[in-house]
C-alpha positions as CSV (number, residue, x, y, z in Angstrom):
1,M,0.0,0.0,0.0
2,S,1.6,3.3,-1.0
3,T,1.1,6.6,0.8
4,Q,1.2,9.7,-1.3
5,S,1.5,13.2,0.1
6,A,0.5,16.3,-1.7
7,I,2.4,19.6,-1.3
8,R,0.5,22.6,-2.3
9,V,2.4,25.8,-3.2
10,T,0.7,29.1,-3.6
11,I,2.5,31.8,-5.5
12,D,1.5,35.4,-5.1
13,D,1.4,36.8,-8.7
14,Q,1.6,40.4,-7.5
15,Y,4.8,39.7,-5.6
16,I,6.4,38.0,-8.5
17,Y,5.3,40.8,-10.9
18,Q,6.8,43.4,-8.4
19,L,10.2,41.5,-8.2
20,V,10.4,41.2,-12.0
21,E,9.5,44.9,-12.5
22,E,12.2,46.0,-10.0
23,K,14.8,43.9,-11.7
24,V,13.9,45.2,-15.2
25,K,14.0,48.8,-14.0
26,S,17.4,48.2,-12.4
27,V,18.8,46.7,-15.6
28,L,17.4,49.5,-17.8
29,N,18.5,52.3,-15.6
30,D,22.2,51.4,-15.3
31,N,22.7,48.3,-17.4
32,G,23.3,46.4,-14.1
33,V,26.7,48.1,-13.6
34,G,25.9,50.0,-10.5
35,C,27.8,53.0,-9.2
36,W,30.7,51.5,-7.2
37,W,32.2,48.1,-7.0
38,D,34.1,46.6,-4.2
39,L,36.8,43.9,-4.7
40,K,34.3,41.1,-4.4
41,R,32.3,42.6,-7.3
42,L,35.4,43.0,-9.3
43,E,36.2,39.3,-8.7
44,A,32.8,38.4,-9.9
45,E,32.9,40.6,-13.0
46,T,36.3,39.4,-14.1
47,C,36.2,35.7,-12.9
48,R,39.6,36.4,-11.4
49,K,40.8,35.9,-7.8
50,R,41.7,38.7,-5.4
51,D,45.5,38.1,-5.6
52,W,45.5,38.1,-9.4
53,L,43.6,41.3,-9.5
54,I,45.9,43.1,-7.1
55,E,49.0,41.9,-8.8
56,N,48.0,42.3,-12.4
57,I,45.7,45.3,-12.3
58,L,45.5,47.3,-9.0
59,L,49.2,47.4,-8.1
60,N,50.6,47.0,-11.7
61,P,52.9,49.9,-12.4
62,E,51.6,50.0,-16.0
63,F,48.1,50.9,-14.7
64,K,49.1,53.2,-11.8
65,E,47.7,56.4,-13.3
66,E,44.4,54.7,-14.5
67,M,43.9,53.1,-11.1
68,A,44.4,56.4,-9.4
69,E,41.4,57.7,-11.3
70,I,39.3,54.6,-11.1
71,S,39.9,53.3,-7.5
72,N,40.3,54.6,-4.0
73,G,43.7,53.0,-3.7
74,R,42.4,50.9,-0.8
75,E,41.8,53.9,1.3
76,S,40.2,53.0,4.6
77,G,41.3,49.4,4.2
78,R,38.8,48.5,1.5
79,W,39.2,48.6,-2.3
80,M,36.4,50.6,-4.1
81,F,36.1,51.3,-7.8
82,R,34.0,53.5,-10.1
83,A,32.0,50.8,-11.7
84,K,31.5,52.3,-15.2
85,E,35.1,53.4,-15.5
86,M,36.4,50.1,-14.3
87,Q,34.1,48.3,-16.8
88,V,35.6,50.5,-19.6
89,F,39.1,49.8,-18.4
90,L,38.5,46.0,-18.3
91,D,37.1,46.1,-21.8
92,Q,39.9,48.2,-23.2
93,H,42.6,45.9,-21.7
94,F,40.8,42.6,-22.2
95,H,43.4,41.1,-24.5
96,Y,46.4,42.3,-22.6
97,L,45.0,41.0,-19.2
98,N,44.1,37.7,-20.7
99,G,47.4,37.0,-22.4
100,R,46.4,37.4,-26.1
101,N,49.2,39.9,-26.7
102,A,52.3,40.9,-24.8
103,Q,52.0,44.6,-25.1
104,K,49.6,46.9,-23.3
105,T,46.7,48.0,-25.6
106,I,45.8,51.6,-25.3
107,A,42.5,52.8,-26.7
């Protein structure tokens, strides 16, 4: 003899609609970039670990001037970055940072 249990789930359509609407507005307003990133967000955006980012970008002498404009230089013990400017930097230096060529590319 088998015993079957039924689980009933009720979904509030208004709540789901509200969540979707908020997410769509967020994406349309700033393309999901945000205003500032911390180091965790930079890790997520680049799929690179903290140590790699610090060595190859943040403290890399080749990018010293750019990082002075984009980051806070770890002032107050926490790295912070201007999100849009960092996104542009990463896009401009994609091939260099990912080993496709040996020279820094300047756009």
